[in-house]
C-alpha positions as CSV (number, residue, x, y, z in Angstrom):
1,M,0.1,0.2,-0.4
2,R,2.0,3.2,-0.8
3,P,2.0,5.8,2.3
4,S,-0.5,8.9,1.9
5,G,0.5,12.3,2.1
6,P,0.4,12.9,6.0
7,M,2.0,9.7,6.2
8,T,4.4,10.6,3.8
9,L,5.5,13.5,5.8
10,L,5.8,11.6,9.1
11,I,8.5,8.9,7.8
12,G,9.8,11.4,6.1
13,A,10.7,13.4,9.6
14,A,11.0,10.1,11.0
15,L,13.7,9.3,8.8
16,L,15.6,11.9,9.5
17,A,16.0,11.5,12.5
18,M,17.9,8.1,12.3
19,P,20.6,9.4,11.9
20,Q,21.3,11.3,15.2
21,A,19.1,8.3,16.9
22,A,22.0,5.5,16.8
23,H,23.5,7.0,19.5
24,A,20.3,6.3,21.6
25,G,20.6,4.8,24.9
26,D,20.0,7.3,28.5
27,E,16.1,7.6,28.6
28,A,14.3,7.4,31.4
29,F,11.0,7.5,32.9
30,E,8.7,11.3,33.3
31,F,4.9,12.3,33.7
32,W,3.3,15.5,32.2
33,L,0.6,16.8,32.4
34,N,-1.0,20.1,30.4
35,P,-3.6,22.3,31.9
36,S,-4.9,25.1,29.4
37,V,-7.7,27.4,28.6
38,D,-8.8,29.8,26.4
39,Y,-11.2,32.5,25.4
40,A,-13.3,34.1,22.4
41,I,-12.0,37.3,21.7
42,D,-14.7,37.5,18.9
43,N,-15.1,35.1,15.1
44,E,-11.2,35.7,14.6
45,N,-9.5,35.6,17.7
46,T,-9.1,34.3,20.8
47,V,-6.9,34.2,24.4
48,E,-5.1,31.3,25.6
49,L,-3.9,30.4,28.8
50,N,-1.2,27.1,28.2
51,T,0.4,25.5,31.1
52,A,2.6,22.6,31.4
53,Q,4.2,21.3,33.8
54,R,6.9,17.9,33.7
55,F,7.8,15.8,37.0
56,R,12.0,14.1,36.4
57,S,13.5,12.1,37.8
58,E,16.3,13.7,40.1
59,S,18.6,10.7,39.9
60,D,19.7,10.8,37.0
61,G,20.2,15.1,36.3
62,R,16.7,15.7,34.5
63,V,15.1,18.8,36.7
64,D,11.5,19.3,36.5
65,T,9.7,21.5,34.6
66,Y,7.1,24.4,35.0
67,L,6.5,26.5,32.2
68,A,2.9,28.7,31.7
69,Q,2.1,30.5,27.9
70,L,0.1,33.2,26.9
71,W,-1.0,33.1,22.8
72,L,-3.1,35.1,20.9
73,H,-4.5,33.6,18.2
74,H,-5.7,35.0,14.8
75,K,-8.1,32.9,12.6
76,V,-6.4,33.9,9.2
77,L,-8.7,31.4,7.0
78,D,-11.0,28.2,8.2
79,N,-8.2,26.1,8.1
80,L,-5.3,28.6,8.8
81,T,-4.3,30.4,12.2
82,L,-2.1,32.9,13.3
83,S,-0.7,33.6,16.7
84,G,2.3,35.4,19.0
85,G,2.5,34.7,21.8
86,V,5.1,33.9,25.5
87,E,6.4,31.4,27.3
88,Q,7.6,31.9,31.4
89,R,9.9,28.0,31.6
90,E,10.9,27.6,35.7
91,N,13.2,24.7,35.4
92,D,13.7,23.7,39.0
93,G,16.9,23.0,40.0
94,G,18.2,23.9,36.8
95,L,18.8,27.5,34.5
96,D,15.2,29.3,33.7
97,E,14.3,30.6,30.7
98,V,12.1,33.2,28.5
99,R,10.7,32.6,25.1
100,M,9.2,34.9,22.1
101,L,6.7,32.4,20.3
102,Q,5.3,32.3,16.8
103,Q,3.0,30.3,15.4
104,L,1.3,29.6,12.0
105,S,-0.9,26.4,11.9
106,A,-2.5,25.0,9.3
107,S,-5.3,22.0,8.7
108,H,-6.8,19.6,5.4
109,E,-9.1,16.7,6.3
110,F,-6.5,14.6,8.3
111,L,-3.6,16.5,8.4
112,R,-2.4,19.2,11.3
113,V,0.8,21.1,10.4
114,R,2.0,23.5,12.8
115,L,5.3,25.8,12.0
116,R,6.6,27.5,15.3
117,M,9.5,30.2,15.6
118,E,11.3,31.0,19.4
119,Q,13.2,33.3,20.0
120,R,14.9,32.2,23.8
121,W,16.7,33.7,27.1
122,I,18.2,31.6,29.2
123,E,19.2,32.3,32.6
124,D,22.4,33.9,33.3
125,Q,23.6,33.6,29.2
126,S,24.0,37.0,27.7
127,R,23.1,35.2,23.9
128,M,19.5,35.6,22.7
129,G,18.9,32.2,20.6
130,L,16.9,31.1,17.6
131,R,14.6,27.7,17.2
132,L,12.4,26.3,14.4
133,R,10.3,23.9,15.3
134,P,8.0,22.2,12.2
135,R,5.8,19.2,12.9
136,V,3.2,16.9,10.5
137,G,0.6,15.3,12.3
138,V,-3.1,13.7,11.9
139,K,-6.0,13.4,13.4
140,V,-9.0,11.1,12.8
141,P,-12.2,10.8,14.9
142,L,-12.8,7.6,16.1
143,G,-16.4,6.1,15.7
144,D,-20.1,7.6,15.3
145,S,-20.0,10.2,18.2
146,G,-18.4,13.1,17.4
147,K,-16.6,13.1,21.0
148,W,-13.9,10.4,20.5
149,S,-10.7,11.0,18.5
150,F,-7.0,10.2,17.4
151,A,-4.2,11.9,16.9
152,T,-0.2,12.0,16.6
153,D,2.2,13.7,15.6
154,A,6.2,14.5,14.8
155,E,7.3,17.3,15.5
156,L,11.8,18.4,15.2
157,F,14.1,20.5,16.9
158,F,16.4,23.1,14.5
159,T,18.6,25.4,16.6
160,L,19.6,28.1,14.7
161,R,21.2,30.3,16.2
162,S,23.0,28.8,20.0
163,A,21.3,29.7,23.5
164,R,24.4,29.7,24.9
165,Q,27.7,31.6,25.3
166,D,29.9,28.8,25.0
167,R,27.7,27.3,22.0
168,S,27.2,24.0,23.7
169,D,23.9,23.8,21.8
170,D,25.5,24.2,18.0
171,P,23.5,25.5,15.1
172,G,21.3,21.8,13.2
173,L,19.1,19.3,14.4
174,S,19.2,19.3,17.8
175,G,16.2,16.6,18.7
176,M,12.2,15.2,17.7
177,R,9.0,14.8,19.7
178,S,6.3,12.3,18.8
179,R,3.4,11.9,20.2
180,F,0.3,8.8,20.2
181,G,-2.7,9.5,22.1
182,V,-6.5,9.6,21.8
183,A,-8.5,13.1,23.1
184,Y,-12.1,13.2,23.9
185,Q,-15.1,15.7,23.6
186,A,-16.5,15.8,27.6
187,S,-18.9,18.9,27.1
188,D,-19.0,22.2,23.8
189,K,-16.4,23.8,26.4
190,L,-13.9,20.8,28.3
191,E,-11.6,18.2,25.9
192,L,-9.8,15.8,28.0
193,S,-7.2,13.5,26.0
194,L,-4.3,10.9,27.2
195,T,-1.6,10.8,25.3
196,Y,2.1,8.4,25.1
197,L,5.3,11.5,24.2
198,R,9.0,10.3,23.5
199,Q,11.1,13.1,23.7
200,Q,14.6,12.8,22.2
201,D,17.2,15.5,22.1
202,F,20.5,14.3,20.2
203,R,24.3,15.0,21.3
204,D,27.4,14.9,19.9
205,N,30.0,12.4,21.5
206,A,27.3,11.5,23.8
207,P,23.8,9.4,24.0
208,D,20.7,10.7,22.8
209,R,18.8,11.8,26.1
210,I,15.2,10.5,25.2
211,G,12.8,11.3,27.9
212,N,9.4,8.8,27.2
213,A,6.0,9.8,29.6
214,P,2.8,10.1,29.8
215,L,0.9,13.5,29.3
216,I,-2.7,14.2,30.1
217,G,-4.5,16.9,28.8
218,I,-6.7,18.9,30.2
219,A,-8.4,21.7,27.6
220,Y,-11.5,24.6,28.8
221,S,-12.5,27.2,26.4
222,F,-15.0,30.1,28.1
């Protein structure tokens, strides 16, 4: 069977990461929560507060992360949204970070595509880092009720400019995140989701750092 367009893109993203993935070996279990709320200002504009709590094991040097993102989404077309946001990221026991975010999201039938640009300021570092994050995935309804859906996606992380003075994060492909899971539309305003997430950070001359996490999402719309 010949792969469809969305599936071809997903396979291509995975193949692009494979040369780096050969060094994989440093794996750990994590647990992520992702509560968010949004408010529709009008038919084209929405404000969103997106938060995340990422719990990790301290025994292998990974720190818990808590972040909050404030977004303004503008619907350019029915299937095209332009967004801008700011993020505050607290790394418990590590360096905190502030990010400015620009994002373009598009959809066509089952296909979902997102392109995000980040400007990063890390605590105690005088440089502004730049990173590009393309993501492609699919979302498919399950059953006839319209309440259940299945989604999967793959996202690549490209460092364009190092955010560290020692240039320890060299420009290039630096990571890949893949997810699959189900969502349940509990009401017109509330959606619940359960997802498996795999985060792989590519490292030179060292095993790639890999996190495996169940992700619980709670999205509420006012």
